[in-house]
C-alpha positions as CSV (number, residue, x, y, z in Angstrom):
1,M,-16.5,-5.3,23.7
2,T,-15.6,-3.7,20.6
3,T,-15.8,-5.6,17.2
4,N,-13.9,-5.9,13.8
5,N,-13.9,-8.4,12.2
6,P,-16.4,-8.2,9.2
7,A,-16.6,-11.1,6.5
8,E,-14.0,-11.1,3.9
9,G,-14.1,-8.4,1.2
10,A,-17.2,-6.8,2.5
11,H,-15.5,-3.0,2.6
12,P,-13.1,-3.5,-0.6
13,N,-13.0,0.6,0.1
14,R,-11.6,0.1,2.9
15,I,-8.3,-1.5,1.7
16,P,-5.8,1.2,2.4
17,Q,-4.4,2.0,-1.5
18,R,0.0,1.9,-1.4
19,V,1.2,4.8,-4.2
20,R,4.7,4.9,-5.0
21,H,6.3,8.6,-5.8
22,T,9.5,9.5,-7.6
23,L,12.1,9.4,-5.5
24,R,13.8,12.2,-5.0
25,F,16.9,13.9,-2.8
26,R,16.9,17.1,-2.2
27,A,18.8,20.1,-0.4
28,V,17.5,22.5,1.8
29,E,18.3,24.5,4.8
30,V,16.9,25.6,8.0
31,V,14.8,28.4,8.5
32,K,13.2,28.4,12.0
33,T,13.3,26.1,15.3
34,E,11.0,26.2,17.7
35,R,11.0,24.4,21.3
36,I,7.4,23.1,21.2
37,T,7.5,21.3,24.6
38,P,10.4,20.3,27.2
39,H,11.1,17.1,24.6
40,L,9.8,18.2,21.9
41,L,11.5,20.9,18.9
42,R,9.8,21.7,15.3
43,I,12.1,22.2,13.3
44,T,11.1,24.0,10.0
45,V,13.7,23.7,6.8
46,G,13.2,25.5,3.1
47,G,14.3,26.3,-0.2
48,D,13.4,26.0,-4.0
49,E,14.4,22.4,-4.2
50,L,11.3,21.4,-2.0
51,D,9.2,22.1,-5.1
52,E,7.1,19.3,-6.4
53,F,7.5,18.1,-2.7
54,V,4.6,15.3,-2.0
55,S,3.3,13.6,1.6
56,P,0.0,12.3,0.9
57,G,-0.4,9.7,3.4
58,F,-0.1,10.9,7.0
59,D,2.3,8.7,8.1
60,D,4.3,9.6,6.0
61,H,8.5,8.9,6.5
62,V,11.0,10.7,4.7
63,K,14.7,9.8,5.1
64,L,17.0,13.1,6.8
65,F,20.5,12.9,6.0
66,F,22.9,15.0,8.9
67,P,25.9,17.2,7.7
68,D,29.5,15.5,9.0
69,A,31.3,16.6,11.8
70,N,32.8,19.7,9.3
71,G,29.2,20.7,8.4
72,M,29.8,18.4,4.8
73,L,26.2,17.2,3.5
74,A,26.4,14.6,1.3
75,L,23.5,13.5,-1.0
76,P,22.7,10.0,-3.3
77,T,21.5,10.0,-6.7
78,A,18.8,8.2,-7.6
79,G,20.0,4.8,-9.2
80,P,17.5,2.5,-10.8
81,D,18.5,-0.4,-7.9
82,G,18.2,2.4,-5.0
83,P,20.8,5.5,-4.7
84,I,24.3,5.8,-5.4
85,W,26.3,7.4,-3.1
86,P,29.3,9.4,-3.7
87,N,32.7,7.4,-2.7
88,G,30.3,4.8,-1.9
89,I,30.3,7.2,1.9
90,K,26.9,7.2,3.5
91,P,25.9,10.0,6.3
92,I,24.1,9.6,9.2
93,M,20.3,9.4,8.2
94,R,16.9,8.8,10.0
95,D,13.5,8.5,9.5
96,Y,10.6,11.0,10.2
97,T,7.5,11.8,9.4
98,P,7.0,15.5,7.6
99,R,4.6,17.3,10.2
100,N,3.6,19.6,7.8
101,F,5.0,21.2,4.0
102,D,3.6,24.5,2.3
103,P,4.0,24.3,-0.9
104,V,3.6,28.7,-1.2
105,A,6.6,29.2,1.1
106,K,8.5,25.7,0.0
107,T,9.2,25.1,3.9
108,L,9.0,21.7,5.5
109,E,8.2,21.1,8.9
110,I,10.0,18.2,11.1
111,D,9.6,17.5,15.1
112,F,12.4,15.9,17.0
113,A,11.5,14.1,20.3
114,L,14.5,15.3,22.3
115,H,15.3,12.0,24.3
116,L,18.3,9.9,23.5
117,A,21.2,12.0,23.2
118,G,21.8,10.2,19.0
119,P,23.1,11.7,16.6
120,A,19.7,13.4,15.1
121,T,18.3,15.1,18.3
122,R,22.5,16.4,18.4
123,W,21.8,17.8,15.6
124,A,18.5,18.9,16.1
125,E,19.7,20.6,19.8
126,Q,22.2,22.6,18.0
127,A,20.4,23.7,14.6
128,T,20.3,27.2,13.6
129,P,18.8,29.0,10.2
130,G,21.3,28.7,7.1
131,Q,22.5,24.9,8.1
132,R,22.0,22.1,5.5
133,L,20.0,19.3,5.9
134,G,19.0,16.4,3.3
135,V,15.9,15.5,2.7
136,G,15.1,11.9,0.6
137,G,11.6,10.8,-0.3
138,P,8.9,10.3,0.7
139,R,9.7,7.0,-1.4
140,G,5.7,6.1,-1.2
141,S,2.4,6.4,1.3
142,F,-0.4,4.3,2.8
143,I,-3.7,6.0,2.3
144,V,-6.2,5.3,5.2
145,T,-10.0,5.8,3.9
146,T,-11.7,7.7,7.0
147,D,-14.7,5.1,6.1
148,F,-14.9,4.0,9.5
149,D,-17.7,3.6,12.1
150,W,-14.3,5.6,14.3
151,H,-10.2,5.6,14.3
152,L,-7.7,4.4,17.0
153,L,-4.8,6.0,16.9
154,V,-2.1,4.9,19.2
155,G,1.5,6.5,20.3
156,D,4.6,8.6,21.3
157,D,6.4,11.4,21.1
158,T,7.7,10.3,17.9
159,A,4.1,9.6,16.0
160,L,2.7,13.2,17.1
161,S,3.3,14.3,14.1
162,A,1.5,11.3,12.2
163,I,-1.1,12.0,14.6
164,S,-1.7,15.8,14.3
165,R,-1.8,15.0,10.5
166,R,-4.6,12.0,10.6
167,L,-6.9,14.1,12.9
168,A,-6.6,17.6,11.0
169,E,-7.6,15.1,8.1
170,L,-10.7,14.0,9.6
171,P,-14.0,14.9,8.4
172,A,-16.1,16.5,10.8
173,D,-18.6,13.5,11.4
174,A,-15.7,11.5,12.2
175,H,-15.2,10.0,15.4
176,A,-12.2,9.4,17.1
177,I,-9.5,8.5,19.7
178,V,-6.4,9.3,20.4
179,I,-4.0,7.3,22.9
180,A,-0.4,9.4,23.5
181,E,2.4,8.8,25.4
182,V,4.7,11.6,26.4
183,D,7.2,12.3,29.2
184,T,4.7,14.8,31.6
185,A,2.5,16.7,32.1
186,A,3.8,19.3,30.5
187,D,4.9,18.0,26.9
188,K,1.4,17.6,26.0
189,V,0.8,19.4,22.4
190,D,-2.7,20.7,20.8
191,L,-3.4,17.8,18.4
192,P,-6.5,20.8,16.3
193,T,-9.1,18.3,14.6
194,A,-13.2,19.5,13.4
195,A,-13.5,15.0,14.2
196,N,-15.0,14.2,17.4
197,V,-12.0,13.3,19.4
198,Q,-11.4,11.8,22.9
199,I,-8.0,12.3,23.8
200,V,-5.8,10.3,26.6
201,W,-2.6,11.0,27.3
202,A,-0.1,8.3,29.2
203,Y,2.7,9.7,31.2
204,R,6.1,7.6,31.5
205,D,7.2,9.9,34.4
206,K,4.2,7.9,36.2
207,A,4.8,4.6,34.6
208,T,6.6,1.4,36.8
209,A,9.3,-0.7,35.5
210,G,8.1,-2.9,33.1
211,E,5.5,-1.0,32.3
212,F,3.9,0.0,28.5
213,P,1.9,2.9,29.2
214,L,0.3,3.0,25.7
215,L,-0.8,-0.3,26.9
216,T,-2.0,0.8,30.5
217,A,-3.9,3.5,29.2
218,L,-5.8,1.6,26.1
219,E,-6.4,-0.9,28.8
220,D,-7.9,1.6,31.1
221,T,-10.2,3.1,28.3
222,A,-13.9,2.2,26.9
223,L,-14.2,1.4,23.1
224,P,-17.3,2.2,21.4
225,E,-18.6,-0.4,19.4
226,G,-18.1,-0.8,15.2
227,D,-15.7,-1.1,12.7
228,F,-12.6,0.9,13.4
229,H,-9.0,1.3,12.1
230,A,-6.2,1.1,14.6
231,W,-3.0,3.2,13.7
232,V,-0.4,2.5,16.4
233,A,3.4,3.9,15.7
234,C,5.9,3.3,19.4
235,E,8.6,1.2,20.8
236,S,8.9,-1.8,18.6
237,A,7.8,-3.9,22.1
238,A,5.2,-1.4,22.9
239,A,3.7,-1.8,19.4
240,K,3.5,-5.3,19.4
241,A,1.7,-5.5,22.7
242,V,-1.0,-3.0,21.8
243,R,-1.4,-4.7,19.0
244,A,-1.8,-8.2,20.5
245,H,-4.2,-6.7,22.4
246,L,-6.3,-5.2,20.3
247,I,-7.0,-8.3,18.7
248,E,-6.9,-11.0,21.4
249,V,-9.1,-8.6,23.9
250,H,-11.2,-6.1,21.5
251,H,-11.2,-8.9,18.5
252,A,-9.7,-6.1,16.2
253,N,-9.7,-6.8,12.2
254,P,-6.0,-7.3,12.0
255,K,-6.1,-6.1,8.3
256,W,-7.5,-2.6,10.0
257,I,-4.4,-2.7,12.0
258,R,-1.8,-0.6,11.2
259,A,1.2,-1.3,13.8
260,S,4.8,0.3,13.3
261,G,8.0,0.1,15.8
262,Y,9.2,3.8,15.3
263,W,12.2,2.7,17.1
264,R,13.6,-0.5,19.5
265,K,15.0,0.0,22.9
266,G,18.1,-0.3,22.8
267,S,18.7,0.5,18.8
268,A,20.1,3.2,17.2
269,D,18.2,3.1,14.3
270,T,14.6,1.5,13.3
271,H,11.7,1.4,11.5
272,D,9.9,-2.1,12.0
273,S,6.4,-3.0,10.5
274,I,4.2,-5.3,13.2
275,D,1.5,-7.3,12.0
276,D,1.1,-11.2,11.6
């Protein structure tokens, strides 16, 4: 059994840091599209408006603004109380993790998990170089120290970009366990890191009805002793179940768990923060 319940204030350096950024809205163009797996499409966008783009948090989110049916892109301006929309009309928008930003080339990679046939998926599947897309934010970042005995990363394919970024920033002496859910074995991706990492893949095509594959894989995985930070991102109900299991079974410190519902079954646009 793992333990993760130190005395209050014993590790002030482990308190996550919130960083705010100046909110900017950028119009960019598709540079390249690449099918990474049967259900994962990587789209690279670029343009001079990405100058001074920043994303220091591994699970940062940008808001993507999609063109309308006529290919017209509407972007807001930043007002004192939030975005100001031209004519009060909002486009379709969704949250995505910036997978990789190249400040020299001024390009940004975004991974699209292709499952539900929503507007973001439809746009991604037809995207070609030269098409326009809007990017807003990130508005802020949540910086988690690497100063833990080990790290747990649990997420489905919507979270693979954030997991990849976290693994890339872990030092060589770090230890991590990744539990990742995808459709089939053909949907596995490379997750390079200098750290010592155990990767457990959970497959939806092997799951029984009503089962949370991530929770099942977590229950079947032996967790080491020591203080750990747990990061969880997946469907909202699954994220709640994983978080509850970590607290009830492994006595995880709730302050060292960051759990999010990146999507919710039956909802078109959801991002839930899950805590007490």
